[in-house]
KOLMI-234869 format. One record per residue (C-alpha): residue number from 1; y, x, z; residue in three letters. Coordinates in Angstrom, 2 decimals. Example, Ala and Ser with C-alpha at 12.3 -4.5 7.8 and 13.67 -1.06 7.14 Angstrom:
BEGIN
<r><k>1</k><north>-4.50</north><east>12.30</east><up>7.80</up><r>ALA</r></r>
<r><k>2</k><north>-1.06</north><east>13.67</east><up>7.14</up><r>SER</r></r>
***
This chain:
BEGIN
<r><k>1</k><north>13.66</north><east>-31.02</east><up>17.67</up><r>MET</r></r>
<r><k>2</k><north>15.36</north><east>-28.88</east><up>20.29</up><r>GLY</r></r>
<r><k>3</k><north>18.92</north><east>-27.64</east><up>20.78</up><r>GLY</r></r>
<r><k>4</k><north>21.52</north><east>-26.63</east><up>18.23</up><r>SER</r></r>
<r><k>5</k><north>20.65</north><east>-23.71</east><up>15.98</up><r>VAL</r></r>
<r><k>6</k><north>24.13</north><east>-22.35</east><up>16.71</up><r>LEU</r></r>
<r><k>7</k><north>22.74</north><east>-21.03</east><up>19.99</up><r>PHE</r></r>
<r><k>8</k><north>20.74</north><east>-18.43</east><up>18.03</up><r>ILE</r></r>
<r><k>9</k><north>23.76</north><east>-16.52</east><up>16.63</up><r>PRO</r></r>
<r><k>10</k><north>25.27</north><east>-16.77</east><up>20.10</up><r>GLY</r></r>
<r><k>11</k><north>22.22</north><east>-15.15</east><up>21.68</up><r>PHE</r></r>
<r><k>12</k><north>22.15</north><east>-12.60</east><up>18.86</up><r>PHE</r></r>
<r><k>13</k><north>25.79</north><east>-11.67</east><up>19.46</up><r>ALA</r></r>
<r><k>14</k><north>25.23</north><east>-11.26</east><up>23.21</up><r>LEU</r></r>
<r><k>15</k><north>22.09</north><east>-9.20</east><up>22.68</up><r>ALA</r></r>
<r><k>16</k><north>23.85</north><east>-7.03</east><up>20.09</up><r>SER</r></r>
<r><k>17</k><north>26.71</north><east>-6.45</east><up>22.49</up><r>LEU</r></r>
<r><k>18</k><north>24.29</north><east>-5.49</east><up>25.26</up><r>GLY</r></r>
<r><k>19</k><north>22.39</north><east>-2.96</east><up>23.13</up><r>VAL</r></r>
<r><k>20</k><north>25.63</north><east>-1.53</east><up>21.75</up><r>TYR</r></r>
<r><k>21</k><north>27.11</north><east>-1.18</east><up>25.25</up><r>THR</r></r>
<r><k>22</k><north>24.05</north><east>0.73</east><up>26.40</up><r>LEU</r></r>
<r><k>23</k><north>24.15</north><east>2.99</east><up>23.35</up><r>SER</r></r>
<r><k>24</k><north>27.80</north><east>4.05</east><up>23.80</up><r>VAL</r></r>
<r><k>25</k><north>27.78</north><east>4.50</east><up>27.57</up><r>ASN</r></r>
<r><k>26</k><north>25.33</north><east>7.32</east><up>28.03</up><r>PHE</r></r>
<r><k>27</k><north>25.72</north><east>9.45</east><up>31.17</up><r>PRO</r></r>
<r><k>28</k><north>27.46</north><east>12.73</east><up>30.45</up><r>GLU</r></r>
<r><k>29</k><north>25.10</north><east>15.40</east><up>29.26</up><r>HIS</r></r>
<r><k>30</k><north>25.41</north><east>18.71</east><up>27.47</up><r>THR</r></r>
<r><k>31</k><north>22.18</north><east>19.37</east><up>25.66</up><r>GLY</r></r>
<r><k>32</k><north>21.05</north><east>20.93</east><up>22.45</up><r>VAL</r></r>
<r><k>33</k><north>20.75</north><east>17.59</east><up>20.67</up><r>HIS</r></r>
<r><k>34</k><north>23.42</north><east>15.59</east><up>22.52</up><r>SER</r></r>
<r><k>35</k><north>25.18</north><east>14.25</east><up>19.40</up><r>ASN</r></r>
<r><k>36</k><north>25.78</north><east>10.54</east><up>19.95</up><r>SER</r></r>
<r><k>37</k><north>26.30</north><east>9.94</east><up>16.20</up><r>SER</r></r>
<r><k>38</k><north>22.52</north><east>10.37</east><up>15.82</up><r>ASP</r></r>
<r><k>39</k><north>21.86</north><east>7.33</east><up>18.01</up><r>LEU</r></r>
<r><k>40</k><north>21.16</north><east>4.33</east><up>15.77</up><r>LYS</r></r>
<r><k>41</k><north>18.23</north><east>2.24</east><up>14.62</up><r>PHE</r></r>
<r><k>42</k><north>16.35</north><east>4.61</east><up>12.29</up><r>PRO</r></r>
<r><k>43</k><north>15.46</north><east>3.50</east><up>8.77</up><r>THR</r></r>
<r><k>44</k><north>13.71</north><east>6.67</east><up>7.60</up><r>ASN</r></r>
<r><k>45</k><north>11.86</north><east>9.65</east><up>9.04</up><r>MET</r></r>
<r><k>46</k><north>14.86</north><east>11.98</east><up>9.08</up><r>ASP</r></r>
<r><k>47</k><north>16.94</north><east>9.52</east><up>11.11</up><r>GLU</r></r>
<r><k>48</k><north>13.99</north><east>8.92</east><up>13.41</up><r>LEU</r></r>
<r><k>49</k><north>13.63</north><east>12.65</east><up>14.07</up><r>GLN</r></r>
<r><k>50</k><north>17.31</north><east>12.92</east><up>15.00</up><r>ARG</r></r>
<r><k>51</k><north>17.12</north><east>9.92</east><up>17.32</up><r>VAL</r></r>
<r><k>52</k><north>13.96</north><east>11.32</east><up>18.94</up><r>ALA</r></r>
<r><k>53</k><north>15.64</north><east>14.69</east><up>19.51</up><r>ASN</r></r>
<r><k>54</k><north>18.71</north><east>13.04</east><up>21.00</up><r>PHE</r></r>
<r><k>55</k><north>16.80</north><east>10.78</east><up>23.39</up><r>LEU</r></r>
<r><k>56</k><north>14.22</north><east>13.40</east><up>24.35</up><r>HIS</r></r>
<r><k>57</k><north>17.06</north><east>15.69</east><up>25.37</up><r>ASP</r></r>
<r><k>58</k><north>18.51</north><east>12.98</east><up>27.61</up><r>TYR</r></r>
<r><k>59</k><north>15.21</north><east>11.71</east><up>28.98</up><r>LYS</r></r>
<r><k>60</k><north>14.57</north><east>14.67</east><up>31.25</up><r>ASN</r></r>
<r><k>61</k><north>17.77</north><east>14.06</east><up>33.23</up><r>ASP</r></r>
<r><k>62</k><north>18.29</north><east>10.32</east><up>32.69</up><r>HIS</r></r>
<r><k>63</k><north>14.78</north><east>8.87</east><up>32.41</up><r>PHE</r></r>
<r><k>64</k><north>15.64</north><east>5.37</east><up>33.63</up><r>ASN</r></r>
<r><k>65</k><north>18.64</north><east>5.01</east><up>31.32</up><r>TYR</r></r>
<r><k>66</k><north>16.64</north><east>6.01</east><up>28.26</up><r>VAL</r></r>
<r><k>67</k><north>13.84</north><east>3.64</east><up>29.27</up><r>MET</r></r>
<r><k>68</k><north>16.25</north><east>0.72</east><up>29.63</up><r>VAL</r></r>
<r><k>69</k><north>17.84</north><east>1.52</east><up>26.27</up><r>LEU</r></r>
<r><k>70</k><north>14.50</north><east>1.85</east><up>24.48</up><r>PHE</r></r>
<r><k>71</k><north>13.14</north><east>-1.34</east><up>26.05</up><r>THR</r></r>
<r><k>72</k><north>16.28</north><east>-3.31</east><up>25.20</up><r>SER</r></r>
<r><k>73</k><north>16.34</north><east>-2.05</east><up>21.61</up><r>ALA</r></r>
<r><k>74</k><north>12.64</north><east>-2.86</east><up>21.07</up><r>TYR</r></r>
<r><k>75</k><north>12.96</north><east>-6.38</east><up>22.49</up><r>LEU</r></r>
<r><k>76</k><north>16.12</north><east>-6.91</east><up>20.43</up><r>TYR</r></r>
<r><k>77</k><north>14.35</north><east>-6.10</east><up>17.17</up><r>LYS</r></r>
<r><k>78</k><north>11.28</north><east>-8.19</east><up>17.98</up><r>GLN</r></r>
<r><k>79</k><north>13.18</north><east>-11.20</east><up>19.32</up><r>THR</r></r>
<r><k>80</k><north>15.35</north><east>-11.53</east><up>16.23</up><r>PHE</r></r>
<r><k>81</k><north>12.63</north><east>-10.48</east><up>13.73</up><r>ALA</r></r>
<r><k>82</k><north>14.54</north><east>-7.40</east><up>12.59</up><r>ILE</r></r>
<r><k>83</k><north>12.38</north><east>-5.11</east><up>10.41</up><r>PRO</r></r>
<r><k>84</k><north>11.57</north><east>-1.57</east><up>11.52</up><r>GLY</r></r>
<r><k>85</k><north>9.28</north><east>-1.90</east><up>14.53</up><r>SER</r></r>
<r><k>86</k><north>7.14</north><east>0.92</east><up>13.10</up><r>VAL</r></r>
<r><k>87</k><north>9.96</north><east>3.37</east><up>13.84</up><r>PHE</r></r>
<r><k>88</k><north>10.21</north><east>2.11</east><up>17.44</up><r>MET</r></r>
<r><k>89</k><north>6.46</north><east>2.65</east><up>17.91</up><r>ASN</r></r>
<r><k>90</k><north>6.70</north><east>6.16</east><up>16.50</up><r>LEU</r></r>
<r><k>91</k><north>9.67</north><east>6.84</east><up>18.76</up><r>LEU</r></r>
<r><k>92</k><north>7.68</north><east>5.69</east><up>21.79</up><r>ALA</r></r>
<r><k>93</k><north>5.01</north><east>8.27</east><up>21.03</up><r>GLY</r></r>
<r><k>94</k><north>7.61</north><east>11.01</east><up>20.61</up><r>ALA</r></r>
<r><k>95</k><north>9.35</north><east>10.12</east><up>23.89</up><r>LEU</r></r>
<r><k>96</k><north>6.57</north><east>9.01</east><up>26.23</up><r>TYR</r></r>
<r><k>97</k><north>3.33</north><east>10.41</east><up>24.86</up><r>GLY</r></r>
<r><k>98</k><north>0.24</north><east>8.58</east><up>23.59</up><r>PRO</r></r>
<r><k>99</k><north>-0.82</north><east>6.46</east><up>26.57</up><r>TRP</r></r>
<r><k>100</k><north>2.47</north><east>5.48</east><up>28.21</up><r>VAL</r></r>
<r><k>101</k><north>3.95</north><east>4.86</east><up>24.75</up><r>GLY</r></r>
<r><k>102</k><north>0.94</north><east>2.76</east><up>23.73</up><r>PHE</r></r>
<r><k>103</k><north>0.99</north><east>0.54</east><up>26.84</up><r>ILE</r></r>
<r><k>104</k><north>4.77</north><east>0.18</east><up>26.69</up><r>LEU</r></r>
<r><k>105</k><north>4.81</north><east>-0.88</east><up>23.02</up><r>CYS</r></r>
<r><k>106</k><north>1.92</north><east>-3.33</east><up>23.40</up><r>CYS</r></r>
<r><k>107</k><north>3.78</north><east>-5.04</east><up>26.22</up><r>PHE</r></r>
<r><k>108</k><north>7.15</north><east>-5.02</east><up>24.45</up><r>LEU</r></r>
<r><k>109</k><north>5.87</north><east>-6.33</east><up>21.13</up><r>ILE</r></r>
<r><k>110</k><north>4.15</north><east>-9.20</east><up>22.95</up><r>SER</r></r>
<r><k>111</k><north>7.22</north><east>-10.07</east><up>25.00</up><r>CYS</r></r>
<r><k>112</k><north>9.65</north><east>-9.73</east><up>22.08</up><r>GLY</r></r>
<r><k>113</k><north>7.49</north><east>-11.88</east><up>19.82</up><r>SER</r></r>
<r><k>114</k><north>7.25</north><east>-14.47</east><up>22.59</up><r>SER</r></r>
<r><k>115</k><north>11.05</north><east>-14.55</east><up>22.87</up><r>PHE</r></r>
<r><k>116</k><north>11.17</north><east>-15.15</east><up>19.09</up><r>CYS</r></r>
<r><k>117</k><north>8.63</north><east>-17.97</east><up>19.57</up><r>TYR</r></r>
<r><k>118</k><north>10.82</north><east>-19.55</east><up>22.27</up><r>LEU</r></r>
<r><k>119</k><north>14.00</north><east>-19.29</east><up>20.18</up><r>LEU</r></r>
<r><k>120</k><north>12.21</north><east>-21.07</east><up>17.37</up><r>SER</r></r>
<r><k>121</k><north>10.72</north><east>-23.63</east><up>19.72</up><r>ASP</r></r>
<r><k>122</k><north>14.03</north><east>-24.62</east><up>21.31</up><r>PHE</r></r>
<r><k>123</k><north>16.52</north><east>-24.10</east><up>18.49</up><r>PHE</r></r>
<r><k>124</k><north>14.99</north><east>-23.34</east><up>15.09</up><r>GLY</r></r>
<r><k>125</k><north>12.10</north><east>-25.70</east><up>14.28</up><r>LYS</r></r>
<r><k>126</k><north>14.03</north><east>-28.01</east><up>11.97</up><r>LYS</r></r>
<r><k>127</k><north>15.41</north><east>-25.14</east><up>9.90</up><r>TYR</r></r>
<r><k>128</k><north>12.12</north><east>-23.28</east><up>9.54</up><r>ILE</r></r>
<r><k>129</k><north>10.48</north><east>-26.49</east><up>8.29</up><r>ILE</r></r>
<r><k>130</k><north>13.43</north><east>-27.08</east><up>5.96</up><r>GLN</r></r>
<r><k>131</k><north>13.49</north><east>-23.60</east><up>4.39</up><r>TYR</r></r>
<r><k>132</k><north>9.75</north><east>-22.76</east><up>4.48</up><r>PHE</r></r>
<r><k>133</k><north>8.02</north><east>-26.15</east><up>4.02</up><r>PRO</r></r>
<r><k>134</k><north>5.05</north><east>-24.89</east><up>1.99</up><r>GLN</r></r>
<r><k>135</k><north>4.41</north><east>-21.90</east><up>4.24</up><r>LYS</r></r>
<r><k>136</k><north>4.55</north><east>-24.09</east><up>7.35</up><r>VAL</r></r>
<r><k>137</k><north>2.21</north><east>-26.65</east><up>5.79</up><r>LYS</r></r>
<r><k>138</k><north>-0.27</north><east>-23.96</east><up>4.78</up><r>TYR</r></r>
<r><k>139</k><north>-0.13</north><east>-22.34</east><up>8.23</up><r>PHE</r></r>
<r><k>140</k><north>-0.63</north><east>-25.74</east><up>9.85</up><r>GLN</r></r>
<r><k>141</k><north>-3.74</north><east>-26.32</east><up>7.71</up><r>THR</r></r>
<r><k>142</k><north>-5.20</north><east>-22.95</east><up>8.68</up><r>LEU</r></r>
<r><k>143</k><north>-4.62</north><east>-23.60</east><up>12.37</up><r>ILE</r></r>
<r><k>144</k><north>-6.18</north><east>-27.07</east><up>12.23</up><r>GLU</r></r>
<r><k>145</k><north>-9.25</north><east>-25.68</east><up>10.45</up><r>GLU</r></r>
<r><k>146</k><north>-9.72</north><east>-23.05</east><up>13.16</up><r>ASN</r></r>
<r><k>147</k><north>-8.87</north><east>-24.95</east><up>16.34</up><r>LEU</r></r>
<r><k>148</k><north>-12.35</north><east>-24.37</east><up>17.79</up><r>ASP</r></r>
<r><k>149</k><north>-11.83</north><east>-20.59</east><up>17.60</up><r>SER</r></r>
<r><k>150</k><north>-8.04</north><east>-20.42</east><up>17.65</up><r>LEU</r></r>
<r><k>151</k><north>-7.70</north><east>-17.18</east><up>19.60</up><r>PHE</r></r>
<r><k>152</k><north>-10.06</north><east>-15.24</east><up>17.33</up><r>PHE</r></r>
<r><k>153</k><north>-8.37</north><east>-16.60</east><up>14.21</up><r>PHE</r></r>
<r><k>154</k><north>-4.94</north><east>-15.58</east><up>15.50</up><r>LEU</r></r>
<r><k>155</k><north>-6.41</north><east>-12.22</east><up>16.44</up><r>LEU</r></r>
<r><k>156</k><north>-7.60</north><east>-11.78</east><up>12.86</up><r>PHE</r></r>
<r><k>157</k><north>-4.14</north><east>-12.61</east><up>11.52</up><r>LEU</r></r>
<r><k>158</k><north>-2.49</north><east>-10.09</east><up>13.85</up><r>ARG</r></r>
<r><k>159</k><north>-4.99</north><east>-7.37</east><up>13.01</up><r>LEU</r></r>
<r><k>160</k><north>-4.77</north><east>-7.92</east><up>9.27</up><r>PHE</r></r>
<r><k>161</k><north>-2.10</north><east>-5.46</east><up>8.07</up><r>PRO</r></r>
<r><k>162</k><north>-0.60</north><east>-7.75</east><up>5.39</up><r>MET</r></r>
<r><k>163</k><north>0.04</north><east>-10.75</east><up>7.63</up><r>SER</r></r>
<r><k>164</k><north>3.69</north><east>-11.96</east><up>7.82</up><r>PRO</r></r>
<r><k>165</k><north>4.12</north><east>-11.49</east><up>11.56</up><r>ASN</r></r>
<r><k>166</k><north>7.80</north><east>-12.46</east><up>11.52</up><r>TRP</r></r>
<r><k>167</k><north>6.92</north><east>-15.85</east><up>10.03</up><r>PHE</r></r>
<r><k>168</k><north>4.00</north><east>-16.44</east><up>12.39</up><r>MET</r></r>
<r><k>169</k><north>6.25</north><east>-15.75</east><up>15.38</up><r>ASN</r></r>
<r><k>170</k><north>8.73</north><east>-18.41</east><up>14.24</up><r>MET</r></r>
<r><k>171</k><north>6.21</north><east>-20.96</east><up>12.94</up><r>ALA</r></r>
<r><k>172</k><north>3.72</north><east>-20.84</east><up>15.83</up><r>SER</r></r>
<r><k>173</k><north>5.53</north><east>-23.38</east><up>18.04</up><r>PRO</r></r>
<r><k>174</k><north>5.84</north><east>-25.72</east><up>15.04</up><r>ILE</r></r>
<r><k>175</k><north>2.06</north><east>-25.80</east><up>14.54</up><r>VAL</r></r>
<r><k>176</k><north>1.52</north><east>-26.21</east><up>18.31</up><r>ASN</r></r>
<r><k>177</k><north>-0.02</north><east>-22.84</east><up>19.13</up><r>ILE</r></r>
<r><k>178</k><north>0.15</north><east>-22.53</east><up>22.96</up><r>PRO</r></r>
<r><k>179</k><north>2.39</north><east>-19.72</east><up>24.18</up><r>LEU</r></r>
<r><k>180</k><north>-0.31</north><east>-18.13</east><up>26.34</up><r>ASP</r></r>
<r><k>181</k><north>-2.77</north><east>-17.85</east><up>23.43</up><r>ILE</r></r>
<r><k>182</k><north>0.07</north><east>-16.66</east><up>21.18</up><r>PHE</r></r>
<r><k>183</k><north>1.03</north><east>-13.91</east><up>23.66</up><r>PHE</r></r>
<r><k>184</k><north>-2.54</north><east>-12.74</east><up>24.22</up><r>LEU</r></r>
<r><k>185</k><north>-3.37</north><east>-12.66</east><up>20.51</up><r>SER</r></r>
<r><k>186</k><north>-0.38</north><east>-10.38</east><up>19.88</up><r>ILE</r></r>
<r><k>187</k><north>-1.15</north><east>-8.17</east><up>22.88</up><r>LEU</r></r>
<r><k>188</k><north>-4.71</north><east>-7.54</east><up>21.69</up><r>VAL</r></r>
<r><k>189</k><north>-4.14</north><east>-7.83</east><up>17.95</up><r>GLY</r></r>
<r><k>190</k><north>-1.33</north><east>-5.29</east><up>17.80</up><r>SER</r></r>
<r><k>191</k><north>-3.28</north><east>-2.57</east><up>19.64</up><r>MET</r></r>
<r><k>192</k><north>-4.86</north><east>-0.75</east><up>16.66</up><r>PRO</r></r>
<r><k>193</k><north>-1.60</north><east>-0.67</east><up>14.69</up><r>TYR</r></r>
<r><k>194</k><north>0.44</north><east>0.48</east><up>17.69</up><r>ILE</r></r>
<r><k>195</k><north>-2.16</north><east>3.08</east><up>18.65</up><r>PHE</r></r>
<r><k>196</k><north>-1.93</north><east>4.64</east><up>15.17</up><r>ILE</r></r>
<r><k>197</k><north>1.88</north><east>4.66</east><up>15.28</up><r>CYS</r></r>
<r><k>198</k><north>2.20</north><east>6.04</east><up>18.80</up><r>VAL</r></r>
<r><k>199</k><north>-0.40</north><east>8.75</east><up>18.23</up><r>GLN</r></r>
<r><k>200</k><north>1.48</north><east>9.79</east><up>15.09</up><r>THR</r></r>
<r><k>201</k><north>4.78</north><east>9.77</east><up>16.99</up><r>GLY</r></r>
<r><k>202</k><north>3.41</north><east>12.48</east><up>19.26</up><r>CYS</r></r>
<r><k>203</k><north>3.45</north><east>14.86</east><up>16.27</up><r>VAL</r></r>
<r><k>204</k><north>6.58</north><east>13.39</east><up>14.70</up><r>LEU</r></r>
<r><k>205</k><north>7.92</north><east>16.72</east><up>13.44</up><r>SER</r></r>
<r><k>206</k><north>4.89</north><east>17.05</east><up>11.16</up><r>GLN</r></r>
<r><k>207</k><north>5.40</north><east>13.70</east><up>9.42</up><r>ILE</r></r>
<r><k>208</k><north>7.67</north><east>13.35</east><up>6.39</up><r>ARG</r></r>
<r><k>209</k><north>7.06</north><east>9.75</east><up>5.29</up><r>SER</r></r>
<r><k>210</k><north>5.35</north><east>6.53</east><up>6.37</up><r>LEU</r></r>
<r><k>211</k><north>2.88</north><east>6.98</east><up>3.52</up><r>ASP</r></r>
<r><k>212</k><north>1.31</north><east>9.79</east><up>5.53</up><r>GLU</r></r>
<r><k>213</k><north>0.59</north><east>7.32</east><up>8.33</up><r>ILE</r></r>
<r><k>214</k><north>-0.52</north><east>4.21</east><up>6.49</up><r>PHE</r></r>
<r><k>215</k><north>-2.89</north><east>5.70</east><up>3.96</up><r>THR</r></r>
<r><k>216</k><north>-5.36</north><east>3.57</east><up>2.01</up><r>LEU</r></r>
<r><k>217</k><north>-8.10</north><east>4.67</east><up>4.42</up><r>TRP</r></r>
<r><k>218</k><north>-6.03</north><east>3.65</east><up>7.45</up><r>THR</r></r>
<r><k>219</k><north>-5.24</north><east>0.26</east><up>5.90</up><r>MET</r></r>
<r><k>220</k><north>-8.92</north><east>-0.23</east><up>5.06</up><r>ALA</r></r>
<r><k>221</k><north>-9.88</north><east>0.47</east><up>8.69</up><r>LYS</r></r>
<r><k>222</k><north>-7.32</north><east>-2.06</east><up>9.95</up><r>LEU</r></r>
<r><k>223</k><north>-8.69</north><east>-4.64</east><up>7.52</up><r>CYS</r></r>
<r><k>224</k><north>-12.22</north><east>-3.88</east><up>8.72</up><r>GLY</r></r>
<r><k>225</k><north>-11.22</north><east>-4.40</east><up>12.35</up><r>ILE</r></r>
<r><k>226</k><north>-9.58</north><east>-7.70</east><up>11.38</up><r>ALA</r></r>
<r><k>227</k><north>-12.75</north><east>-8.92</east><up>9.68</up><r>ILE</r></r>
<r><k>228</k><north>-14.84</north><east>-8.00</east><up>12.72</up><r>VAL</r></r>
<r><k>229</k><north>-12.45</north><east>-10.10</east><up>14.84</up><r>ALA</r></r>
<r><k>230</k><north>-13.40</north><east>-13.13</east><up>12.73</up><r>LEU</r></r>
<r><k>231</k><north>-17.08</north><east>-12.93</east><up>13.65</up><r>LEU</r></r>
<r><k>232</k><north>-16.83</north><east>-14.50</east><up>17.13</up><r>PRO</r></r>
<r><k>233</k><north>-14.72</north><east>-17.30</east><up>15.68</up><r>GLY</r></r>
<r><k>234</k><north>-17.27</north><east>-17.88</east><up>12.91</up><r>PHE</r></r>
<r><k>235</k><north>-20.09</north><east>-18.15</east><up>15.46</up><r>LEU</r></r>
<r><k>236</k><north>-18.06</north><east>-20.53</east><up>17.61</up><r>ILE</r></r>
<r><k>237</k><north>-17.27</north><east>-22.75</east><up>14.62</up><r>LYS</r></r>
<r><k>238</k><north>-20.93</north><east>-22.77</east><up>13.62</up><r>LYS</r></r>
<r><k>239</k><north>-21.99</north><east>-23.74</east><up>17.14</up><r>HIS</r></r>
<r><k>240</k><north>-19.39</north><east>-26.53</east><up>17.31</up><r>CYS</r></r>
<r><k>241</k><north>-20.54</north><east>-27.87</east><up>13.94</up><r>ALA</r></r>
<r><k>242</k><north>-24.13</north><east>-28.05</east><up>15.21</up><r>LYS</r></r>
<r><k>243</k><north>-23.01</north><east>-29.84</east><up>18.36</up><r>GLN</r></r>
<r><k>244</k><north>-21.10</north><east>-32.43</east><up>16.31</up><r>LYS</r></r>
<r><k>245</k><north>-24.16</north><east>-33.07</east><up>14.13</up><r>LYS</r></r>
<r><k>246</k><north>-26.27</north><east>-33.69</east><up>17.23</up><r>LYS</r></r>
<r><k>247</k><north>-23.76</north><east>-36.22</east><up>18.45</up><r>GLU</r></r>
***
């Protein structure tokens, strides 16, 4: 069932130390917003605005350092399933603009989720089964019922805004979802959500709460896109069923 689960807190401690070291060793800079106390993982829009101001001020003179810090922080949150990725996506839009921010976040969310998958695969399977037996069993049933169109089914789950992505990242190796299909489904499936966040991040100063981003209309559109993603899978399943009847 893999290695000892004690490796996970060890990796977490090392990763935490790395992100912390980056955050407290900024190159010297005297800018309008160069207050290092503002640099932390944001949990609301006010904190996000302060972090964005701080990093934007540094980015002009220390682009590579800010990029390394942002990338490390994003991967850290995704790898260890820490809530708050929406703020990182908004921050990407504020720092890098709509297209660079979009591409960067799509890549990082796919890589970070894959690292979470690998941690679960090597060290956490037994404990996820132990603490979430019903959820794992239900997920396993869904995967087995959609094996003929696995990619499109996973795409639907990633596009659907209410899906528990943190759980799917950890449970996917348990139900034998291949890593390449897992990675690709996240890369494609996260695009609409990330696009909305990054575009909004470009006008961050005009946003006061997350409710202004994820309105009922926005959620309905995401659900609609998710349903459309099911159509190819439905057609594939129908075709496979016909082939089995012929046999």
